[in-house]
C-alpha positions as CSV (number, residue, x, y, z in Angstrom):
1,M,0.0,-0.4,0.1
2,R,1.1,3.8,-1.1
3,Y,0.5,6.7,1.4
4,F,0.2,10.3,0.9
5,E,0.3,13.2,2.7
6,I,-2.8,15.3,1.8
7,R,-2.1,19.1,1.7
8,S,-3.1,22.9,0.2
9,P,-1.6,23.6,-3.0
10,R,0.9,26.5,-3.2
11,W,-0.7,29.8,-3.0
12,D,0.2,30.6,-6.5
13,E,-1.1,27.9,-8.0
14,P,-4.5,28.5,-9.9
15,G,-7.5,26.7,-8.1
16,H,-10.7,25.2,-9.2
17,W,-13.3,26.2,-6.2
18,S,-13.9,29.5,-4.5
19,G,-15.2,27.9,-1.0
20,E,-14.0,28.8,2.2
21,Y,-14.5,29.0,5.9
22,R,-14.1,30.6,9.4
23,A,-14.6,28.3,12.7
24,L,-13.2,27.0,15.5
25,H,-13.7,24.2,17.2
26,R,-16.4,24.1,20.0
27,W,-13.5,23.4,22.7
28,H,-9.9,24.3,23.3
29,L,-7.3,23.0,26.2
30,P,-4.8,25.3,26.5
31,G,-1.6,25.5,26.5
32,V,1.0,25.0,29.8
33,E,3.3,26.8,31.7
34,C,5.7,23.8,32.6
35,P,8.2,24.2,35.4
36,K,10.6,22.1,33.6
37,C,10.1,22.7,29.8
38,G,8.9,26.1,29.8
39,T,5.7,27.5,27.9
40,W,4.3,25.5,24.8
41,A,1.1,24.9,23.1
42,G,1.3,22.2,20.4
43,M,-1.5,21.2,17.9
44,G,-4.2,19.0,17.2
45,A,-7.8,18.7,17.0
46,Y,-10.1,15.4,17.5
47,P,-13.8,16.7,16.3
48,S,-14.9,13.7,17.2
49,V,-14.3,14.0,21.1
50,A,-17.2,16.1,22.8
51,L,-16.7,17.7,26.4
52,S,-20.0,19.0,26.7
53,A,-20.9,16.8,29.4
54,L,-17.6,18.5,31.6
55,E,-19.6,22.0,31.7
56,E,-16.3,23.4,32.2
57,P,-16.3,26.9,30.9
58,A,-12.2,27.6,30.6
59,L,-12.6,24.8,28.0
60,A,-15.2,26.6,25.8
61,K,-12.6,29.8,24.8
62,V,-9.4,29.9,23.2
63,T,-6.8,31.1,25.7
64,G,-3.1,31.4,25.9
65,P,-0.6,29.1,28.1
66,V,-2.1,28.7,31.6
67,H,-0.3,28.3,35.1
68,F,0.9,24.6,35.3
69,A,-1.7,23.9,38.4
70,E,-4.3,25.2,35.8
71,Y,-2.9,23.1,32.9
72,M,-3.2,19.7,34.7
73,R,-6.6,20.3,36.4
74,L,-8.0,20.8,32.7
75,A,-6.2,18.3,31.3
76,G,-7.2,15.7,33.9
77,L,-10.8,16.6,33.0
78,V,-10.1,16.4,29.5
79,R,-8.1,12.8,29.7
80,T,-11.2,10.7,30.1
81,Y,-12.9,11.6,27.0
82,L,-10.1,10.9,25.0
83,P,-10.1,7.6,22.7
84,P,-7.2,5.1,24.0
85,G,-4.0,5.5,22.5
86,I,-4.2,8.9,21.9
87,P,-1.6,11.4,23.8
88,I,-3.2,14.5,25.7
89,K,-1.8,17.8,24.4
90,G,-1.4,21.3,25.5
91,G,-3.2,23.5,22.7
92,S,-5.8,20.6,21.4
93,S,-8.8,21.5,20.2
94,F,-12.3,19.1,20.5
95,G,-15.5,18.8,19.2
96,P,-16.8,20.0,15.6
97,M,-15.9,23.3,14.1
98,V,-18.7,26.2,14.3
99,G,-18.4,29.1,12.1
100,T,-19.8,30.5,8.9
101,A,-18.7,29.1,4.8
102,R,-19.2,30.6,1.7
103,G,-18.4,29.7,-2.1
104,R,-18.3,26.6,-3.9
105,F,-16.5,23.6,-2.0
106,G,-14.6,20.7,-4.0
107,P,-14.7,16.9,-2.9
108,V,-11.8,17.6,-0.2
109,T,-10.2,20.7,0.8
110,C,-7.3,21.7,2.9
111,W,-7.0,24.9,4.4
112,P,-5.1,25.8,6.5
113,S,-2.8,22.8,5.9
114,W,-3.4,20.7,9.0
115,E,-7.4,20.7,8.4
116,V,-9.1,18.4,6.0
117,V,-12.2,18.8,5.2
118,L,-14.8,16.6,3.3
119,R,-18.0,17.2,0.5
120,E,-20.9,15.1,1.9
121,D,-21.0,13.3,-1.2
122,A,-17.1,12.5,-0.5
123,V,-18.0,11.2,2.4
124,E,-20.7,9.4,1.1
125,L,-18.4,7.6,-1.6
126,L,-15.6,6.7,1.1
127,K,-17.8,5.1,3.2
128,A,-19.4,3.1,0.3
129,E,-16.3,1.5,-0.7
130,G,-15.4,0.4,2.4
131,L,-12.2,2.5,3.4
132,N,-11.1,2.1,6.8
133,G,-10.4,5.1,9.7
134,V,-12.3,7.6,8.2
135,I,-13.6,9.8,11.4
136,A,-15.7,12.3,9.3
137,V,-17.5,15.0,12.0
138,R,-19.7,17.3,10.2
139,M,-19.4,21.1,10.4
140,E,-21.8,23.5,12.3
141,L,-21.6,26.4,9.4
142,K,-23.9,28.9,8.3
143,S,-24.3,29.9,5.0
144,R,-25.9,32.2,2.7
145,R,-26.4,29.7,-0.1
146,S,-29.0,27.3,0.5
147,T,-27.3,24.9,-2.1
148,T,-23.8,24.8,0.1
149,P,-23.6,20.8,0.9
150,A,-22.8,19.9,4.4
151,L,-19.1,19.7,4.7
152,Y,-17.0,17.2,7.4
153,E,-14.3,17.6,9.1
154,L,-11.6,14.6,8.9
155,E,-9.7,13.4,12.0
156,A,-6.7,11.9,12.0
157,R,-5.0,10.6,15.1
158,P,-1.5,10.3,15.4
159,L,-1.1,6.7,15.3
160,A,2.1,6.4,12.7
161,R,5.7,7.9,13.0
162,L,8.1,9.2,10.9
163,H,11.5,7.3,10.5
164,P,14.2,8.6,13.4
165,D,16.7,8.9,10.3
166,C,14.5,11.7,8.0
167,I,14.3,13.8,11.5
168,G,16.5,16.7,11.9
169,E,19.0,17.0,14.7
170,W,16.9,19.4,16.5
171,K,14.3,18.0,18.7
172,T,13.9,17.6,22.4
173,P,12.6,14.4,24.4
174,P,9.2,14.0,26.0
175,C,8.3,16.0,29.3
176,D,7.7,13.7,32.4
177,V,6.2,16.4,33.9
178,C,3.7,18.3,32.1
179,G,3.3,14.9,29.3
180,R,4.4,17.2,26.7
181,P,5.6,14.5,23.3
182,E,9.1,15.0,21.2
183,M,9.1,17.8,19.4
184,F,11.0,18.1,16.5
185,D,11.6,20.1,12.8
186,L,9.7,18.8,10.1
187,P,12.2,17.5,7.6
188,P,11.4,18.5,4.0
189,K,12.6,14.9,2.7
190,R,10.3,12.6,5.0
191,W,9.6,8.8,5.1
192,L,7.2,6.8,7.2
193,L,8.4,4.1,9.8
194,R,7.1,1.1,8.3
195,S,6.3,-0.9,11.7
196,S,4.4,2.3,12.7
197,I,1.9,2.3,10.3
198,P,-1.6,1.1,11.2
199,E,-2.6,-1.5,9.2
200,G,-5.9,-1.7,7.3
201,L,-6.4,2.0,7.8
202,D,-6.7,4.8,4.6
203,V,-6.6,7.7,7.1
204,F,-4.3,8.5,9.9
205,G,-1.8,11.3,11.3
206,L,1.6,11.2,12.4
207,E,2.8,11.6,16.2
208,G,5.0,15.1,16.9
209,A,3.7,16.4,13.4
210,N,0.6,18.1,11.6
211,P,0.4,16.1,8.4
212,R,-2.7,14.0,7.5
213,V,-1.6,10.8,5.8
214,V,-3.9,9.3,3.2
215,S,-3.8,5.6,1.6
216,E,-3.9,5.5,-2.4
217,R,-7.3,4.1,-2.0
218,F,-8.2,6.8,-0.5
219,V,-7.0,9.4,-3.2
220,E,-8.4,7.0,-6.1
221,V,-12.0,7.4,-4.7
222,I,-11.5,11.2,-4.0
223,Q,-10.2,11.7,-7.5
224,R,-13.6,10.3,-9.2
225,L,-15.5,13.1,-7.9
226,G,-13.5,15.4,-10.0
227,P,-11.1,18.1,-9.3
228,A,-10.1,19.4,-5.7
229,D,-7.7,22.2,-4.6
230,V,-5.4,20.3,-2.6
231,T,-1.8,18.1,-3.9
232,Y,-0.7,14.6,-2.9
233,R,2.7,13.8,-1.8
234,E,3.8,10.3,-1.4
235,L,5.8,9.3,1.6
236,P,7.5,6.0,1.2
237,A,7.8,4.0,4.6
238,A,11.2,2.2,5.3
239,D,12.1,-0.1,8.4
C-alpha cells in the first residue's frame, strides 16, 4: 500500500473552487507553563471528542498558556474523554468546528494545511467503498447559500511515526512533568517508519507532526468526484 501526505496547494497555483470557511472547534485545551520544559502549546484536533458533559467554562474559549496547576486540572478532565492510545497535548481542540462558510467547495479541501474538510458526497463515497479509519465529523457552518452541501472535518489520529533517520538534529525529548510529546522540525524529505503504520487504515496522522496521511485507495476514490484544490505527496516507508 502506498501512502500520501494531503495538503493545500502552493499559494500561486490556480484553484478550481471558491469555497472558504471561518470556524473554530467548540472546545480547547490551553497550552501550559511547565516548570521543567517551559511554556508551550501544540496543535491537534479531535472533532469526534465531545466535552459537553464537562460543563467547564475554561474549555469553551481559546486562551493562551495557563499556569501548570490549572493546565493539569483541565488535562485531567479531558483525559477520560480521549480515545485509547491518543496522548493528551496542550493546545488541542475538540468537538465540531462552528462558524460560517461561503463559496463552492470541492470534494476535499485543505485549508489551512493541517485541516482536511470533505464534502458530504465524498464522505458517503469513502464509506460506500469500505475505506477504514474515516472519522468525518459534520461541521456546524452557516452559509448564505441554501445549496451549500454539508461539510465534514476529517479526523486524523496520530498513530504512525516518521522514520527516525529523516528527523533533523533539532529535537527535544518528551517531558515527564507536563506530558509534552517529543518535538522536532518537520524535515523537507520525510518517510514513514514501516512498523508504525496502522494496518488496514486509510487515514491517520503522525506523532509529533501535523501532516494528514491517506492511502492510495483514498486518493483514487476522491479523484472520482472531480478536481480538488489539494496536492498529494507520497510518503515512502522504510524499516
